[in-house]
C-alpha positions in Angstrom: 63.9 -18.0 -14.4 66.3 -19.5 -11.8 65.5 -21.8 -8.9 66.9 -20.3 -5.7 67.3 -21.2 -2.1 66.3 -18.4 0.4 67.6 -18.6 4.0 65.2 -18.4 6.8 67.0 -19.1 10.0 67.9 -22.8 9.9 65.4 -23.4 7.1 65.7 -22.9 3.3 62.7 -21.6 1.3 62.4 -22.7 -2.3 62.0 -19.8 -4.7 61.8 -19.0 -8.4 63.7 -15.8 -9.3 62.8 -14.0 -12.5 65.2 -11.4 -13.9 64.3 -9.2 -16.8 66.2 -10.0 -20.0 66.6 -6.3 -20.8 66.7 -4.4 -17.5 66.2 -0.7 -17.7 68.8 0.0 -15.0 71.7 -2.0 -13.5 69.7 -2.3 -10.3 66.0 -3.0 -10.8 63.0 -2.7 -8.6 61.9 -6.1 -7.1 58.5 -7.6 -6.4 57.8 -10.4 -4.0 54.8 -12.6 -5.1 53.0 -14.4 -2.3 50.9 -17.5 -3.2 47.4 -18.2 -2.0 46.7 -20.5 1.0 47.1 -24.1 -0.2 49.0 -23.0 -3.3 52.6 -23.4 -4.4 54.9 -21.0 -6.3 54.5 -22.9 -9.6 50.8 -21.9 -9.8 49.4 -18.4 -9.9 52.3 -16.8 -8.1 54.8 -17.7 -10.8 52.3 -16.6 -13.5 52.4 -13.1 -12.0 56.1 -13.2 -11.3 56.9 -14.2 -14.9 54.6 -11.6 -16.6 55.8 -8.8 -14.4 59.4 -9.5 -15.0 59.3 -10.3 -18.7 56.8 -7.5 -19.7 57.7 -4.8 -17.2 61.5 -5.0 -16.5 61.4 -5.8 -12.8 63.0 -8.6 -10.8 60.4 -10.9 -9.2 60.5 -13.8 -6.8 57.8 -16.4 -6.1 58.4 -18.8 -3.2 56.9 -21.6 -1.3 55.8 -21.0 2.3 57.8 -22.7 5.0 56.4 -26.2 5.8 54.8 -26.3 2.3 55.7 -27.0 -1.3 59.5 -27.5 -1.9 60.5 -25.4 1.1 61.8 -26.8 4.3 60.0 -27.0 7.6 58.5 -29.7 9.8 55.8 -30.7 10.2 54.7 -30.6 6.6 51.4 -29.0 5.5 51.4 -26.4 8.4 49.6 -23.2 7.6 51.0 -20.9 10.2 50.0 -17.2 9.4 52.8 -15.8 11.6 55.4 -18.1 9.8 53.9 -17.0 6.4 54.5 -13.4 7.4 58.1 -14.0 8.6 58.7 -15.9 5.4 58.2 -12.7 3.5 60.6 -10.8 5.7 63.3 -13.4 4.9 62.6 -12.9 1.2 63.1 -9.2 1.7 66.5 -10.0 3.4 67.4 -12.1 0.3 66.5 -9.5 -2.2 68.4 -6.8 -0.3 71.6 -8.9 -0.8 71.2 -9.2 -4.6 73.5 -6.8 -6.4 71.0 -6.6 -9.3 68.2 -5.3 -7.0 67.7 -1.8 -5.7 67.0 -2.4 -2.0 65.1 0.9 -1.8 62.6 -0.3 -4.4 61.1 -3.5 -3.1 57.3 -4.1 -3.4 55.0 -7.0 -2.7 52.0 -8.6 -4.5 49.8 -11.1 -2.8 47.0 -13.2 -4.2 44.1 -14.4 -2.0 45.4 -15.3 1.5 48.8 -14.2 0.1 47.4 -10.7 -0.1 46.5 -10.8 3.6 50.0 -12.0 4.4 51.5 -9.3 2.2 49.5 -6.6 4.2 50.6 -8.1 7.5 54.2 -8.2 6.5 54.3 -4.7 5.1 52.7 -3.0 8.1 55.6 -4.2 10.2 58.4 -3.9 7.7 58.7 -0.7 5.8 61.5 -2.0 3.7 58.5 -3.0 1.6 57.7 0.2 -0.2 54.3 -0.6 -1.7 51.7 -3.4 -1.7 49.3 -4.8 -4.2 46.6 -7.4 -3.5 44.6 -9.5 -5.9 41.4 -11.2 -4.7 42.5 -10.3 -1.2 41.6 -12.7 1.7 42.4 -12.1 5.4 42.7 -15.7 6.3 41.9 -15.1 9.9 38.7 -13.2 9.1 37.7 -16.0 6.6 38.2 -18.6 9.3 36.2 -16.6 11.9 33.4 -15.2 9.8 33.2 -17.8 7.0 33.6 -17.3 3.2 30.7 -14.9 3.0 31.7 -13.0 6.1 28.5 -13.6 7.9 29.2 -16.4 10.5 29.5 -15.8 14.2 33.2 -16.3 15.3 32.0 -18.0 18.5 31.0 -21.0 16.3 34.7 -21.8 15.8 35.4 -22.5 19.5 34.7 -26.2 19.2 37.3 -26.7 16.6 40.0 -25.0 18.7 39.2 -27.4 21.5 39.3 -30.3 19.1 42.6 -29.2 17.7 44.1 -29.0 21.2 43.2 -32.6 21.9 44.6 -33.7 18.5 47.9 -31.8 19.1 48.2 -33.6 22.4 47.5 -37.0 20.7 50.1 -36.2 18.0 52.6 -35.5 20.6 52.1 -39.0 21.9 52.6 -40.6 18.5 49.2 -40.3 16.7 49.2 -39.5 13.0 48.8 -35.9 12.0 45.2 -34.9 11.1 44.6 -32.7 8.1 41.7 -30.7 6.7 41.2 -29.5 3.2 41.7 -25.9 2.0 38.9 -26.2 -0.7 36.0 -28.6 -0.6 36.7 -32.1 -1.8 33.0 -32.6 -2.8 30.7 -29.9 -4.1 27.3 -29.4 -2.5 24.4 -27.1 -3.4 25.5 -24.8 -0.6 29.2 -24.5 -1.8 30.1 -20.9 -2.5 30.8 -20.2 -6.2 34.3 -19.0 -5.3 35.0 -22.4 -3.6 33.5 -24.2 -6.6 36.0 -22.4 -8.9 38.8 -23.0 -6.4 38.0 -26.7 -6.5 38.2 -26.7 -10.2 41.5 -24.8 -10.2 43.3 -26.8 -7.5 41.8 -30.3 -8.0 41.7 -30.6 -11.8 44.4 -30.4 -14.5 43.5 -26.7 -14.9 45.8 -25.7 -12.1 46.7 -28.9 -10.1 50.3 -29.3 -8.9 51.6 -32.4 -7.1 53.0 -30.3 -4.2 49.7 -28.5 -3.7 47.8 -31.4 -2.0 44.8 -29.4 -0.7 45.5 -30.2 2.9 46.7 -28.5 6.0 47.3 -29.8 9.5 44.4 -29.4 11.9 46.8 -27.7 14.2 46.9 -24.9 11.7 43.3 -23.9 12.4 43.7 -22.3 15.8 46.6 -20.3 14.5 44.4 -19.1 11.6 41.4 -18.2 13.8 43.5 -16.0 16.1 45.4 -14.2 13.3 44.3 -10.9 11.8 46.2 -9.6 8.8 44.5 -6.2 9.2 45.1 -5.6 12.9 46.8 -2.2 13.4 47.0 -1.6 9.7 45.4 1.8 10.2 48.2 2.7 12.5 51.2 1.2 10.8 50.5 0.5 7.1 51.4 3.8 5.5 52.8 2.5 2.2 50.7 2.9 -0.9 48.3 -0.1 -1.4 46.6 -1.3 -4.5 43.5 -3.5 -4.1 42.2 -5.5 -7.1 39.1 -7.6 -6.7 36.3 -9.0 -8.9 32.9 -7.5 -8.9 31.2 -10.9 -8.4 33.8 -12.3 -6.0 32.2 -13.5 -2.8 35.5 -12.7 -1.1 35.2 -9.0 -2.1 34.3 -8.0 1.4 37.9 -8.5 2.5 39.0 -5.8 -0.1 36.2 -3.5 1.0 37.1 -3.9 4.7 40.7 -3.1 4.2 39.9 -0.2 1.9 37.6 1.3 4.5 40.3 0.8 7.2 43.2 2.5 5.3 41.5 4.4 2.5 44.0 7.2 2.8 46.7 5.0 1.2 44.6 2.7 -1.1 43.7 2.6 -4.7 40.9 0.2 -5.3 40.0 -1.5 -8.6 36.8 -3.5 -8.8 36.8 -5.5 -12.1 33.4 -5.9 -13.7 32.1 -9.5 -14.1 35.2 -11.0 -12.4 35.1 -13.6 -9.7 37.8 -14.6 -7.2 39.6 -17.4 -9.1 39.5 -15.6 -12.4 42.6 -13.7 -11.4 44.6 -16.9 -10.9 44.9 -18.0 -14.5 42.4 -16.4 -16.9 44.3 -14.1 -19.2 41.3 -11.9 -19.7 41.6 -10.9 -16.0 45.3 -11.7 -15.2 46.8 -9.5 -17.9 45.0 -6.3 -17.0 45.8 -7.0 -13.3 49.5 -7.4 -14.1 49.5 -4.2 -16.1 47.7 -2.3 -13.3 50.2 -3.7 -10.7 53.1 -2.8 -12.9 51.9 0.8 -13.4 51.1 1.2 -9.7 54.5 -0.1 -8.6 56.5 1.9 -11.2 54.9 5.1 -10.2 55.8 4.6 -6.6 59.1 2.7 -6.6 61.0 5.8 -7.6 
């Protein structure tokens, strides 16, 4: 593993590059690993990157989103879906320049919201030859329809108005307002997926000092008006692997995308698994890594 700096215009993205110790060919396939919303590269993204490189002989890179983690970008803690997508394109640029990577064999793996960003990036950039998502979330749909996918999007209008007022205030010197990614306190009504995300991000199980469970309020309108799946049926023609847990409350994102682009998808629903199980539980992570590796190897040829 090597720490790397990935150019994105005037910014530098902080990445971890994993090269196989015994590559099968001088130029290997490469996989981009996209972290969940609120995460950083040192958490589940590097878990997948390390396993895929060490066990399956591919080059992998995990990176922090711009404005987050150790990457550059102001203001800090901005979750901007369009920026997250263009981050990925910059990582593709970076991999194409590596003399140890075959530029015709670049794939992408996204976890949770990272899966939605991977889909959005690939539909517009066919340098990405195949896509795999794990516990997929389209962050825009999640914001509009709620975690269960049952809310009325019109309910979110008030927060867009509130955000506009706050952005104006911040422009006049007010402190930035933030909101949490996962609940700070658990209530009886808290979804099970969110309870497990709370445990992962806010306890020693997965906590990292640069994953502070906060995003700027000004992120919310950008999320609500973003749709990772928009035009996917028209432009996403690369092979897509969808992995989700049988018991995950977020599973509806996977089912929605599969229905939209079933002609290119392979769907794997894992019995007994929930959303966060695929972040760090070897019982679920290891089979997911193997499936991703098999899927990619069969198509990055």
